[in-house]
matplotlib code that plots the C-alpha trace (Angstrom):
import matplotlib.pyplot as plt

x = [34.8, 37.7, 41.1, 44.3, 46.2, 49.0, 46.6, 44.8, 47.3, 46.8, 43.0, 43.3, 45.5, 43.2, 40.2, 42.0, 42.9, 39.3, 38.1, 40.7, 39.6, 35.9, 36.8, 38.9, 36.1, 33.6, 35.7, 36.4, 32.8, 31.8, 29.1, 25.6, 24.8, 21.7, 22.4, 22.1, 22.1, 24.3, 24.7, 25.5, 25.6, 24.3, 24.6, 21.7, 22.3, 18.6, 18.0, 21.6, 21.9, 23.4, 21.1, 21.9, 20.5, 20.1, 19.5, 18.4, 18.7, 16.5, 17.9, 19.8, 20.1, 23.7, 23.0, 19.7, 19.4, 15.8, 14.6, 12.8, 10.1, 11.5, 10.1, 11.2, 10.7, 11.0, 12.0, 14.6, 16.5, 13.3, 11.5, 14.2, 14.3, 10.5, 9.9, 12.2, 10.4, 6.9, 8.0, 9.5, 6.2, 4.3, 6.8, 6.4, 2.6, 1.7, 4.9, 5.0, 8.0, 10.7, 11.4, 14.6, 14.1, 15.6, 15.2, 16.0, 17.5, 16.8, 19.5, 18.9, 16.1, 12.8, 13.2, 17.0, 19.1, 19.7, 16.6, 15.2, 11.7, 10.0, 11.9, 11.9, 8.3, 6.5, 5.0, 4.9, 6.8, 5.2, 6.6, 6.5, 8.6, 12.0, 13.3, 9.9, 8.7, 11.3, 9.1, 9.7, 13.5, 13.3, 11.0, 13.5, 16.2, 14.2, 13.1, 16.2, 19.0, 18.0, 15.7, 18.2, 21.1, 19.2, 17.9, 21.5, 23.2, 20.5, 18.2, 15.0, 11.5, 11.0, 7.3, 6.8, 8.0, 6.3, 6.6, 5.7, 5.4, 3.8, 2.7, 4.7, 6.1, 2.5, 2.0, 5.0, 3.6, 0.3, 2.2, 4.0, 0.5, -0.4, 3.0, 4.5, 1.8, 3.5, 6.8, 5.4, 3.0, 1.9, 1.8, 1.2, 0.0, -0.1, -1.9, -0.8, -0.5, -3.0, -3.9, -0.4, -0.5, -4.3, -4.7, -2.4, -2.5, -6.1, -5.1, -2.4, -5.0, -7.4, -4.7, -4.0, -7.7, -8.0, -5.8, -6.2, -9.0, -7.0, -4.7, -2.8, -1.6, -2.6, -3.2, -3.5, -4.5, -5.0, -5.9, -6.5, -9.9, -8.5, -6.5, -7.3, -9.9, -7.3, -5.9, -9.2, -11.3, -8.8, -8.2, -11.9, -12.1, -9.3, -10.8, -14.2, -12.6, -10.7, -13.9, -15.9, -13.3, -14.0, -10.4, -10.5, -7.4, -7.2, -7.2, -7.7, -8.1, -8.9, -9.2, -9.9, -8.1, -10.1, -8.9, -5.5, -3.9, -1.4, 1.5, 0.0, -1.4, 2.0, 3.1, -0.1, -0.4, 2.9, 2.0, -1.4, -0.1, 2.6, 0.2, -2.2, 0.6, 2.2, -0.5, -2.8, -5.7, -5.3, -5.5, -5.8, -8.6]
y = [21.3, 19.5, 20.1, 20.0, 16.7, 18.3, 19.7, 16.4, 15.1, 18.4, 18.0, 14.5, 15.6, 18.5, 16.2, 13.7, 16.5, 17.7, 14.1, 13.8, 17.1, 16.1, 12.7, 14.2, 16.7, 13.8, 11.6, 14.4, 15.4, 14.8, 12.2, 13.3, 12.6, 12.9, 14.8, 12.9, 9.6, 6.5, 3.5, 0.0, -3.5, -6.3, -10.0, -12.1, -15.6, -16.3, -15.0, -15.9, -12.6, -9.1, -6.1, -2.5, -0.5, 3.3, 5.0, 8.6, 10.2, 13.2, 16.7, 17.3, 13.6, 13.8, 16.7, 15.3, 12.4, 11.4, 8.3, 8.4, 6.5, 4.2, 3.7, 0.5, 0.8, -2.2, -1.6, 0.7, 1.4, 3.0, 4.4, 5.8, 9.3, 9.6, 8.6, 11.5, 13.9, 13.1, 13.0, 16.5, 17.7, 16.3, 17.7, 21.1, 21.0, 19.0, 19.0, 15.3, 13.7, 12.9, 9.2, 7.3, 5.9, 2.5, 1.6, -2.0, -2.4, -5.7, -6.2, -3.0, -0.9, -2.6, -4.3, -4.4, -7.6, -8.8, -7.4, -10.0, -8.7, -11.6, -13.9, -11.9, -10.6, -13.7, -16.1, -19.2, -20.6, -20.7, -22.4, -19.4, -17.3, -18.7, -18.5, -17.2, -18.1, -16.3, -14.1, -16.2, -15.9, -12.2, -11.6, -13.5, -11.1, -8.1, -9.5, -11.2, -9.3, -5.8, -4.7, -5.7, -4.1, -0.8, -0.9, -1.4, 1.2, 4.0, 5.7, 4.1, 4.0, 0.3, 0.7, 2.9, 0.9, 1.3, -0.9, 0.4, -1.7, -1.2, -3.7, -6.8, -5.0, -4.6, -8.3, -8.8, -6.2, -8.2, -11.4, -9.7, -8.6, -12.3, -13.6, -11.0, -8.3, -7.1, -6.4, -3.1, -0.5, 0.4, -1.7, 0.4, -1.6, 0.1, -1.7, -5.2, -8.0, -10.2, -12.3, -13.8, -17.7, -17.7, -15.7, -17.6, -14.7, -15.5, -19.0, -17.4, -15.0, -17.9, -19.9, -16.9, -16.4, -20.0, -19.3, -15.5, -13.3, -10.1, -8.4, -5.8, -3.4, -0.3, -1.1, 1.2, -0.5, 1.1, 0.3, 2.6, 3.0, 2.5, -0.6, -3.9, -6.2, -8.7, -5.9, -4.3, -7.3, -9.2, -5.9, -5.5, -9.1, -8.7, -5.6, -7.2, -10.4, -8.4, -6.6, -9.8, -11.3, -8.6, -8.7, -7.0, -4.8, -4.2, -0.5, -0.5, 2.3, 1.2, 3.5, 3.3, 6.2, 8.0, 8.2, 6.5, 3.4, 1.1, 3.3, 6.8, 6.0, 5.2, 8.7, 9.7, 6.3, 6.8, 10.4, 9.3, 6.2, 8.2, 10.9, 8.4, 6.7, 9.8, 12.4, 12.5, 12.8, 11.4, 14.2, 12.4, 10.0]
z = [-38.4, -40.0, -38.3, -40.3, -39.9, -38.0, -35.4, -34.8, -32.1, -30.2, -30.4, -29.0, -26.1, -25.3, -25.3, -23.0, -20.6, -20.4, -19.8, -17.0, -15.4, -15.5, -14.0, -11.3, -10.4, -10.2, -8.0, -5.5, -4.9, -1.3, -0.7, 0.2, 3.9, 6.0, 9.3, 12.6, 10.7, 10.9, 8.6, 9.9, 8.4, 10.7, 10.0, 11.2, 12.4, 12.1, 8.6, 7.5, 5.7, 6.0, 6.5, 5.9, 8.8, 8.6, 11.9, 12.4, 15.8, 16.9, 17.0, 20.2, 20.9, 22.2, 24.6, 26.0, 28.4, 27.6, 25.9, 22.6, 20.7, 18.0, 14.5, 12.6, 8.8, 6.4, 2.8, 4.3, 1.1, -0.3, 2.8, 5.1, 3.5, 3.1, 6.7, 7.8, 5.5, 6.9, 10.5, 9.9, 8.7, 11.6, 14.1, 12.5, 12.4, 15.5, 17.6, 17.9, 19.8, 17.3, 17.2, 16.5, 13.1, 12.2, 8.5, 7.6, 4.2, 2.5, -0.1, -2.2, -3.5, -4.5, -7.9, -7.9, -8.1, -4.6, -3.0, -0.6, 0.2, -1.5, 0.8, 4.1, 4.0, 3.0, 5.7, 3.5, 0.5, -3.0, -6.0, -8.3, -5.9, -5.2, -1.6, -0.4, 3.1, 5.2, 7.3, 10.5, 10.2, 9.4, 12.5, 14.6, 13.3, 14.3, 17.7, 18.9, 17.2, 15.9, 18.8, 21.5, 19.6, 19.3, 22.9, 24.1, 22.1, 22.0, 24.5, 23.4, 25.0, 24.7, 25.5, 22.4, 19.4, 16.0, 12.9, 9.4, 6.2, 2.8, 0.2, 0.8, 3.8, 4.9, 4.5, 6.8, 9.3, 9.3, 10.0, 13.0, 14.2, 14.8, 15.8, 18.1, 18.7, 22.0, 20.3, 19.1, 20.5, 17.0, 13.8, 10.7, 7.7, 4.3, 1.4, 2.4, -0.1, 1.8, -1.2, -1.1, -1.2, -1.5, 1.7, 3.9, 6.4, 7.2, 8.4, 10.6, 12.1, 12.7, 14.5, 16.7, 17.5, 18.8, 21.8, 22.3, 23.2, 23.2, 20.6, 22.6, 19.9, 18.0, 14.4, 11.3, 8.1, 4.7, 1.1, -1.9, -3.5, -7.0, -6.2, -7.8, -6.3, -5.1, -2.8, -1.7, -0.9, 1.3, 3.1, 3.8, 4.9, 7.4, 8.9, 9.3, 10.7, 13.3, 14.3, 14.5, 16.9, 19.5, 20.7, 24.0, 23.7, 20.0, 18.9, 15.1, 12.6, 9.0, 6.0, 2.3, 0.7, -1.9, -5.5, -5.1, -6.6, -5.0, -6.1, -5.8, -2.4, -0.9, 0.1, 1.8, 3.5, 5.3, 6.3, 7.6, 9.4, 11.2, 12.1, 13.6, 15.6, 17.0, 17.5, 20.5, 19.9, 16.4, 13.8, 10.5, 9.5]

ax = plt.figure().add_subplot(projection="3d")
ax.plot(x, y, z, "-o")
ax.set_aspect("equal")
plt.show()
């Protein structure tokens, strides 16, 4: 529609007013929040980086005086909300004790500029991945800074800590398994990138086995049936290697999920892993 020339200024004014109104409405909308949750930023002297920490407290936490299991989740920017969803399902179905959830953000969501998972989750440096090889420093942050902070400020059951990681996060969880197995009661490993640096993690396990006959931890490890060979075969190799060691105190549950890829298997992996860790007897194979 063509407006007469004398009406054009009025049309422009009206349009500007509408844009201002929409802008005002947008800027005054309240932020979305997750109940019983807190957001903190922690600086690590060991990793020399800032980490965004999302903490979710169980219902009734303030009124009760009991301690709670604690679940540490890496890739926190991606996996904080899903972990709460799946824990809620398990609480409703199996009445599991609700853990305190500590999700460790690593510079933003996976794939965004600033995300440091390729640095923090990798046990060795490779030339085609700048800044890789920071797993030792990231583990020091968790062990010497994050865990003490959480234990001091929240009512945690320090004999019931769980670590969850998927993909590169699963590689890091496997690294923790052979570096600090007693730091956690349960280590939940989803589709780990074990072929990283031509299987460096197998050298790390071998070094651990030289001086240890036990591996005092509960381990869940998973890979998808439809994943690529460089994901499936190292996973099978690690499971068999752990069995052949006959570690006296290792409790391991390994699964190959039917008809899932690396991406489509992620939701069910978290659900199955958490169910295995928090139900007694275990209810999901």
